[in-house]
C-alpha positions in Angstrom: -37.2 -182.6 -13.8 -33.7 -181.5 -14.9 -31.7 -182.0 -11.7 -29.7 -179.0 -10.1 -27.0 -180.9 -8.4 -26.2 -184.8 -8.6 -29.1 -187.0 -8.5 -28.5 -189.9 -6.1 -27.1 -193.0 -7.2 -25.7 -191.5 -10.4 -22.5 -193.2 -9.9 -23.9 -196.5 -8.6 -23.7 -198.4 -11.9 -19.9 -197.9 -12.0 -19.7 -199.9 -8.8 -21.3 -203.3 -10.6 -19.8 -205.5 -12.9 -20.1 -204.3 -16.4 -19.7 -207.7 -17.9 -16.9 -206.7 -20.3 -13.1 -206.8 -20.2 -11.4 -203.6 -19.3 -9.7 -201.7 -22.4 -6.4 -200.3 -23.0 -5.0 -197.5 -20.7 -5.0 -194.8 -23.5 -8.5 -195.7 -24.4 -9.5 -195.4 -20.7 -8.6 -192.1 -20.6 -10.5 -190.8 -23.8 -13.5 -192.8 -22.4 -13.4 -190.9 -19.2 -13.2 -187.7 -21.0 -16.2 -188.9 -23.2 -18.2 -189.6 -19.7 -17.2 -186.4 -18.3 -18.7 -184.6 -21.5 -21.8 -186.6 -21.8 -22.5 -185.9 -18.2 -21.8 -182.2 -18.5 -24.6 -182.1 -21.1 -27.1 -183.3 -18.6 -25.8 -181.3 -16.0 -25.7 -178.2 -18.0 -29.2 -178.7 -19.2 -30.3 -178.9 -15.6 -29.0 -175.8 -14.4 -29.3 -173.6 -17.5 -32.8 -174.5 -18.6 -34.1 -173.9 -15.0 -32.7 -170.0 -15.2 -34.3 -169.7 -18.9 -37.7 -170.4 -17.8 -38.9 -166.9 -17.1 -37.2 -165.6 -20.4 -39.0 -168.5 -22.4 -42.4 -167.6 -20.6 -42.0 -163.9 -21.7 -40.6 -164.6 -25.2 -43.4 -167.1 -26.1 -46.1 -165.2 -24.3 -47.3 -168.5 -22.5 -48.9 -169.7 -19.5 -47.0 -171.0 -16.6 -48.4 -174.4 -17.5 -46.6 -174.4 -20.8 -43.5 -173.5 -19.0 -43.9 -176.4 -16.7 -44.4 -178.7 -20.0 -40.9 -177.4 -21.1 -39.5 -179.2 -18.3 -41.9 -182.1 -17.7 -41.6 -183.4 -21.3 -38.0 -183.9 -20.9 -38.0 -185.3 -17.4 -41.1 -187.4 -18.2 -39.3 -189.1 -20.9 -36.0 -189.4 -19.3 -37.4 -190.7 -16.1 -39.5 -193.5 -18.0 -36.6 -194.8 -20.4 -33.9 -194.2 -17.9 -33.5 -198.1 -17.0 -34.5 -199.2 -20.5 -31.6 -196.8 -22.0 -29.0 -198.7 -19.9 -30.3 -201.9 -20.9 -30.1 -201.2 -24.4 -26.6 -200.2 -24.2 -25.6 -203.4 -22.7 -27.4 -205.5 -25.3 -26.6 -203.4 -28.5 -23.2 -201.6 -27.7 -22.7 -199.0 -25.0 -20.8 -196.9 -27.4 -23.3 -197.2 -30.0 -26.3 -196.2 -27.8 -24.3 -193.5 -26.3 -23.5 -192.0 -29.9 -27.2 -192.4 -30.8 -27.9 -190.3 -27.6 -25.5 -187.6 -28.4 -27.0 -187.1 -31.9 -30.5 -187.1 -30.6 -29.7 -184.7 -28.0 -27.9 -182.2 -30.3 -30.6 -182.4 -32.9 -33.3 -181.9 -30.3 -31.0 -179.1 -28.7 -30.9 -177.2 -32.2 -34.7 -177.7 -32.6 -35.4 -176.2 -29.3 -33.2 -173.1 -30.1 -35.2 -172.8 -33.3 -38.8 -173.2 -31.6 -41.4 -170.3 -32.0 -44.0 -171.5 -30.1 -44.7 -173.7 -26.9 -45.8 -176.8 -28.7 -42.6 -176.9 -30.9 -40.3 -176.4 -27.8 -42.3 -179.2 -25.8 -42.0 -181.6 -28.4 -38.2 -180.8 -29.1 -37.6 -181.2 -25.4 -39.3 -184.8 -25.3 -36.8 -185.9 -28.1 -34.1 -184.4 -25.9 -35.2 -186.6 -23.4 -35.2 -189.8 -25.2 -31.6 -188.7 -26.3 -30.6 -188.1 -22.4 -32.1 -191.4 -21.5 -29.5 -193.0 -23.7 -26.8 -190.4 -22.8 -26.8 -190.6 -18.9 -26.5 -194.3 -18.2 -24.2 -194.6 -21.1 -21.6 -192.3 -19.7 -21.7 -194.1 -16.8 -21.5 -197.5 -18.3 -18.7 -196.6 -20.3 -16.5 -195.9 -17.5 -17.7 -199.3 -16.0 -16.6 -201.2 -19.2 -13.3 -199.3 -19.6 -11.7 -199.6 -16.1 -11.2 -202.9 -13.9 -13.3 -202.8 -10.7 -9.9 -201.6 -8.5 -9.5 -198.5 -10.7 -13.0 -197.4 -10.9 -13.0 -195.4 -7.7 -10.5 -193.0 -9.1 -12.0 -192.9 -12.3 -15.5 -192.0 -10.7 -13.7 -189.6 -8.4 -12.4 -187.6 -11.5 -15.8 -187.8 -13.3 -17.6 -186.5 -10.2 -15.2 -183.5 -9.6 -15.3 -182.1 -13.2 -19.2 -182.8 -13.0 -19.5 -180.6 -9.9 -17.4 -177.9 -11.7 -19.8 -178.2 -14.8 -22.8 -177.9 -12.5 -21.5 -175.1 -10.5 -20.6 -172.9 -13.7 -23.7 -173.9 -15.5 -26.3 -171.7 -14.1 -24.1 -168.6 -14.1 -23.2 -169.1 -17.8 -26.7 -169.8 -18.7 -27.8 -166.9 -16.7 -25.2 -164.6 -18.6 -26.4 -166.1 -22.0 -30.3 -165.6 -21.2 -29.7 -162.0 -20.2 -27.3 -160.8 -22.7 -28.4 -162.8 -25.8 -31.5 -165.2 -25.7 -33.0 -168.0 -24.0 -32.2 -170.0 -27.1 -28.4 -170.0 -26.3 -29.3 -172.3 -23.4 -29.8 -175.1 -26.0 -27.4 -173.9 -28.7 -24.5 -174.2 -26.1 -25.2 -178.0 -26.2 -24.0 -178.2 -30.0 -20.2 -177.4 -29.8 -20.1 -179.9 -26.8 -22.0 -182.7 -28.8 -19.8 -182.3 -31.7 -16.6 -182.6 -29.7 -18.0 -185.5 -28.0 -18.9 -187.5 -31.0 -15.7 -187.0 -32.4 -14.1 -188.4 -29.3 -16.2 -191.4 -29.4 -15.8 -192.3 -33.1 -12.2 -192.0 -32.8 -11.1 -192.8 -29.5 -13.7 -194.8 -27.5 -13.8 -198.7 -27.8 -17.2 -200.4 -28.2 -18.5 -202.9 -25.5 -21.1 -205.3 -24.7 -22.5 -207.0 -21.8 -22.2 -210.6 -23.4 -23.4 -212.1 -20.4 -26.8 -210.2 -20.1 -29.1 -211.6 -23.2 -32.4 -210.9 -21.5 -35.4 -209.1 -23.2 -35.7 -205.3 -23.0 -38.8 -204.5 -21.3 -40.5 -202.7 -24.0 -44.0 -203.2 -22.5 -43.1 -201.8 -19.0 -41.2 -198.7 -20.7 -44.4 -198.1 -22.8 -46.9 -198.3 -19.8 -44.8 -196.4 -17.1 -44.5 -193.4 -20.0 -48.1 -193.4 -20.6 -48.8 -193.6 -17.1 -46.7 -190.5 -16.1 -47.9 -188.8 -19.1 -51.6 -189.1 -18.1 -51.0 -188.3 -14.4 -48.8 -185.2 -15.2 -51.2 -184.0 -17.9 -54.3 -184.1 -15.6 -52.4 -182.2 -12.6 -51.1 -179.4 -15.0 -54.1 -179.0 -16.9 -56.5 -179.1 -13.9 -55.3 -175.3 -13.7 -57.2 -175.0 -16.8 -61.0 -175.0 -16.3 -61.7 -175.5 -19.9 -60.1 -178.7 -19.9 -62.1 -180.4 -17.5 -63.0 -183.4 -19.5 -59.4 -184.0 -20.9 -58.1 -183.8 -17.4 -60.3 -186.6 -16.2 -59.7 -188.7 -19.0 -55.9 -188.3 -18.7 -56.0 -189.0 -15.3 -58.0 -192.4 -15.8 -55.6 -193.2 -18.5 -52.9 -192.5 -16.3 -53.7 -194.4 -13.3 -54.9 -197.6 -15.2 -51.7 -197.5 -17.1 -49.8 -197.4 -13.8 -51.6 -200.4 -12.2 -51.1 -202.3 -15.5 -47.2 -201.5 -15.4 -47.0 -203.0 -11.8 -49.1 -206.1 -12.9 -46.9 -206.7 -15.9 -43.7 -206.0 -13.8 -44.7 -208.5 -11.3 -45.6 -211.1 -14.1 -42.3 -210.9 -16.1 -39.4 -212.7 -15.9 -37.1 -209.9 -16.5 -38.8 -206.5 -15.7 -37.1 -203.1 -15.7 -38.5 -202.6 -12.2 -38.1 -206.1 -10.2 -40.7 -205.5 -7.4 -38.9 -208.1 -5.3 -36.3 -205.7 -4.6 -38.8 -203.5 -2.4 -39.2 -206.6 0.0 -35.8 -205.4 1.5 -36.7 -203.0 4.3 -33.7 -200.6 3.6 -34.2 -200.6 0.0 -37.9 -199.8 0.0 -37.2 -197.0 2.8 -34.3 -195.6 1.0 -36.5 -195.0 -2.3 -39.3 -193.7 -0.3 -37.1 -191.4 1.4 -35.4 -190.6 -2.3 -39.1 -189.9 -3.6 -40.1 -187.4 -1.0 -36.8 -185.6 -0.5 -36.4 -185.2 -4.5 -39.9 -184.2 -4.9 -39.4 -181.3 -2.6 -36.0 -180.3 -4.2 -37.3 -180.7 -7.7 -40.5 -179.0 -7.2 -39.2 -176.0 -5.3 -36.3 -175.4 -7.6 -38.7 -175.1 -10.6 -40.4 -172.1 -9.0 -37.4 -170.5 -7.3 -36.1 -168.8 -10.6 -39.7 -167.6 -11.5 -39.5 -166.0 -8.0 -36.2 -164.4 -8.2 -36.4 -163.1 -11.8 -40.0 -162.0 -12.2 -40.8 -160.9 -8.4 -37.7 -160.0 -6.9 -36.2 -158.4 -9.9 -33.0 -160.6 -10.2 -31.3 -160.7 -13.6 -30.9 -164.1 -15.1 -27.1 -164.1 -14.2 -27.9 -163.3 -10.5 -30.4 -165.9 -10.4 -28.1 -168.7 -11.7 -25.5 -167.3 -9.1 -28.0 -168.0 -6.2 -27.8 -172.0 -7.2 -24.0 -171.9 -7.0 -23.4 -172.2 -3.2 -26.1 -175.4 -3.1 -24.1 -177.0 -5.8 -20.4 -176.1 -4.3 -21.5 -177.3 -1.0 -22.8 -180.7 -2.2 -19.8 -181.4 -4.3 -17.2 -180.0 -1.5 -18.8 -182.1 1.3 -19.6 -185.1 -0.7 -16.5 -187.0 0.6 -17.1 -186.1 4.0 -20.7 -187.1 3.6 -19.5 -190.5 2.4 -17.2 -190.9 5.6 -20.4 -190.4 7.9 -21.6 -193.9 6.9 -18.6 -195.4 8.2 -18.8 -193.6 11.3 -22.5 -193.6 12.1 -24.1 -196.0 9.8 -26.6 -194.8 7.5 -29.6 -194.3 9.6 -28.6 -191.3 11.5 -27.2 -189.3 8.5 -30.5 -190.1 6.6 -32.4 -188.8 9.4 -30.2 -185.6 10.2 -29.6 -184.6 6.7 -33.3 -184.3 5.6 -34.0 -182.5 9.0 -31.5 -179.9 8.1 -33.0 -179.8 4.4 -36.4 -179.3 5.8 -35.2 -176.2 7.8 -33.6 -174.8 4.5 -37.0 -175.3 2.5 -38.7 -173.8 5.6 -36.3 -170.8 5.5 -37.2 -169.9 1.6 -40.9 -169.3 3.0 -39.7 -166.3 5.0 -38.9 -163.8 2.3 -41.5 -161.3 0.7 -40.6 -158.9 -1.9 -37.1 -157.2 -2.2 -35.5 -158.8 0.8 -31.9 -158.7 1.4 -30.3 -161.6 -0.4 -27.4 -162.2 2.5 -30.1 -162.7 5.3 -32.7 -164.6 3.4 -32.0 -166.8 0.1 -28.4 -166.9 0.8 -28.6 -168.9 4.3 -31.6 -170.8 2.9 -29.4 -172.2 0.0 -26.6 -173.0 2.2 -28.3 -174.8 4.6 -30.1 -176.7 2.0 -26.8 -177.4 0.4 -25.6 -178.8 3.8 -28.7 -181.0 4.4 -28.3 -182.6 1.0 -24.5 -183.1 1.4 -25.2 -185.2 4.7 -28.0 -187.1 2.7 -26.8 -188.1 -0.9 -23.8 -190.2 -0.1 -25.3 -192.2 2.8 -28.5 -192.7 0.7 -26.4 -194.1 -2.4 -24.5 -196.4 0.1 -27.8 -197.6 1.6 -29.4 -198.4 -2.0 -26.2 -200.2 -3.0 -25.8 -202.3 0.0 -29.5 -203.3 0.3 -29.0 -205.8 -2.7 -26.3 -208.2 -3.9 -23.4 -206.9 -6.1 -25.1 -208.6 -9.3 -28.3 -206.3 -8.9 -26.2 -203.0 -7.6 -26.4 -201.4 -11.2 -30.4 -202.1 -11.4 -30.9 -200.9 -7.8 -28.9 -197.7 -8.4 -30.8 -197.0 -11.7 -34.3 -197.5 -10.0 -33.3 -195.0 -7.1 -32.1 -192.4 -9.9 -35.4 -192.7 -11.9 -37.4 -192.6 -8.8 -35.6 -189.1 -7.9 -36.4 -187.8 -11.4 -40.1 -189.1 -11.0 -40.4 -187.4 -8.1 -39.4 -184.1 -9.4 -41.9 -184.6 -12.3 -44.7 -185.3 -10.4 -43.8 -182.4 -7.7 -43.5 -179.9 -10.4 -47.1 -180.7 -11.5 -48.5 -181.0 -8.1 -46.9 -177.8 -6.7 -48.0 -176.0 -9.7 -51.8 -176.8 -8.7 -51.1 -175.6 -5.1 -49.3 -172.5 -6.4 -51.9 -171.6 -9.0 -54.8 -171.8 -6.8 -53.1 -169.9 -4.1 -52.1 -167.1 -6.4 -55.6 -166.8 -7.8 -57.0 -166.4 -4.2 -54.4 -163.8 -3.4 -54.7 -161.8 -6.5 -58.2 -161.4 -6.2 -57.8 -160.1 -2.6 -55.0 -158.0 -3.5 -56.7 -156.2 -6.8 -59.8 -155.4 -4.6 -57.9 -152.6 -2.6 -56.5 -151.0 -6.0 -58.9 -148.4 -7.5 -58.9 -149.1 -11.3 -61.3 -149.4 -14.3 -63.0 -152.7 -15.1 -61.1 -153.1 -18.4 -57.8 -153.3 -16.4 -59.0 -155.7 -13.9 -60.3 -157.9 -16.6 -57.0 -157.9 -18.3 -55.0 -158.9 -15.5 -57.3 -161.6 -14.4 -57.4 -162.9 -17.9 -53.4 -163.6 -17.6 -53.7 -165.3 -14.1 -52.3 -168.5 -15.8 -49.0 -166.5 -16.3 -48.7 -166.2 -12.5 -45.8 -163.4 -11.8 -45.5 -163.1 -15.8 -48.6 -161.0 -16.1 -48.0 -158.1 -18.2 -49.6 -155.0 -16.7 -51.6 -152.9 -19.4 -49.6 -150.3 -20.8 -52.4 -147.4 -20.6 -52.6 -147.7 -16.8 -50.9 -144.7 -14.8 -47.5 -145.1 -13.4 -48.5 -145.5 -9.8 -51.2 -147.8 -10.7 -48.6 -150.0 -12.7 -46.5 -150.2 -9.6 -49.5 -151.0 -7.4 -50.5 -154.0 -9.8 -47.0 -155.3 -9.9 -46.6 -155.4 -6.4 -50.2 -157.1 -6.0 -48.8 -159.6 -8.3 -45.7 -160.3 -6.8 -47.1 -160.7 -3.3 -49.8 -163.2 -4.9 -47.0 -165.1 -6.2 -44.9 -165.1 -2.9 -48.1 -166.4 -1.1 -48.2 -169.6 -3.6 -44.5 -169.8 -3.3 -44.6 -169.8 0.3 -47.1 -172.6 0.4 -44.7 -174.6 -2.1 -41.9 -174.0 0.2 -43.8 -175.2 3.4 -45.0 -178.4 1.6 -41.5 -179.0 0.5 -40.3 -178.5 4.2 -42.9 -181.0 5.2 -41.8 -183.5 2.3 -38.2 -183.3 3.6 -39.3 -183.8 7.4 -41.5 -186.8 6.2 -38.3 -188.4 4.5 -36.3 -188.1 7.7 -39.3 -189.9 9.5 -39.0 -192.6 6.8 -35.3 -193.1 7.7 -36.2 -193.4 11.4 -38.6 -196.3 10.8 -37.3 -198.1 7.5 -33.4 -197.8 7.8 -31.4 -199.9 10.1 -28.9 -198.6 12.2 -26.0 -200.8 11.2 -22.5 -199.5 10.3 -21.7 -200.3 6.8 -18.8 -199.5 4.6 -19.4 -196.9 2.1 -18.7 -197.6 -1.3 
C-alpha cells in the first residue's frame, strides 16, 4: 500500500553509519533538499492516489478488484524490493540509484496518466513501485552519507518537518485536482517535482558509496518474495471472481511455495536481505509482529475509507482528502512528544496504550451509517486514531533500533519499514474479500425489499464487483433509483463496518503483542 502518514522506521537508516565521508556544507544543504523532494514524491503518492481511486473506478468502469490492483501492484513491488534498493545504492552509488529511481518514477507516472485501461494503469504502477524502491531508501541514505553523525538528528528533523507538510497538503491538493480536473493529475503532479529533483541531483548532490560493504545483493531473495507476495495477493483478490477458481488455486499455491523457499534460502545465505537471526531477539520480533498487525489495520482500512466517503457518503474528492488531514497533522505534531514517552516510561507502556487508543479509533469508524454528521462521527474517529498512532510510532522505531547493534540499525529499520508495507498490501486483499462477501449478502437482502423488474435486478447484481460504484440503470423511476442507491450504500456500509471492526481487532492484538514481547526497560530514544 501507499502509506498515509509516515511509516515506522522511515528515518532509521540515517541513524546508522553510512560508511562514507560527509560532504561539504553547501552540498549537504542541496542533498537535504533532494531528500525532502524525494520523500515528498512518495508521500504525495500515498495520499493523492487513495483519494483518486473512486474516480479511477468510475472513469475506467472497472470492478473494485481492479482498483485494488492499482494500489497493490505499486505496494507489492515497493515492499519486495525496498531492502534490495538500499543495498544497490550502497554498492553502485547512492546518487546514481536515486536518479534512476526518479527517472523510473517520472516515466511511470506519465504512463499512469496516459493509461486508458486498468491493465495499463496497473502495469505502470508496478514500474512506479520499482522507482519508489530506489527512491525511498535512497533519499534517506543521501542524508546519512552527507551529514556527520552528530548533525544527522537536525537534518532528519528538517526532513521530517517538510515531509509532514507535504503529507498534510497532499490529500487536499490531490482531491481538488481529481474533483475539478481529472484523476490523471494525481500522477502528472509528480512530473514537475521529478524534473526539479533531477536537476538538483545532477548539479548539486555528490556521489557516495559504502566502500566497506562488498556483500552480494540478494537477487534470489528479492525474486522469491516478489513471486510469493504476487501469488498470495492475486489469489486473495481474484477469489472474489468466481470464474477464476483454478487460477486462484494455482496462484495461491505458487505464492505459498515461493514464500517457503524464500525463508529457506534466507536461512542458508551468508548475506540475506532478511537476516532471520535478528528475530531471535524478543523485542525485535515483538515489534515487527506489532507492526504487521497495526499497519495491516491502517493500510486495509484507509484503502476503503475514500470509497465510503465519496461513493456512499457523497463527499467531494477534496472533502474526502481533507478528512485525512487531522490524522496526518496529529501524527507529525505529536511525533517529538511521542519520542519522549520512551524516556519517561520505556517502550512497553506506549506500545500497549497507543494501539489500544488506535483500536478505539478504528472501532468508531464502524458506527456511522449513510449521511452522518462529520463532526460527531468521522472527525473524532480520525483524531483518536491519529493520537493512537502518535503514541505508537516513535516508541516502535526506538524499540526496533535498540533491539540490534548499531551496525545492523539500517537493516533492522529497513525490515520493519518493509513489513509495514507488506502488512498493508496483504490487508487490502484480505479486507476486500471480507467486504465483498458481506456486501453481496447485504445487497441481496436490501434489493429483495424493493419492487422492480427482473431486468433491473439482473443489471444491479451483474455489477456487484463494483461494490458502491454500481451504476443504477437510467430507465428506472426516480423513486426506485433513490431506493437502489440507498440499498447499495447500506450494503457497502455493512461490509465497511466489518473491515473497521477487524482493523480494531488487529490493533488490539498488536497491543497484546507489546504486552507479551516488549520488555519494560527504559531506553533512550534515538
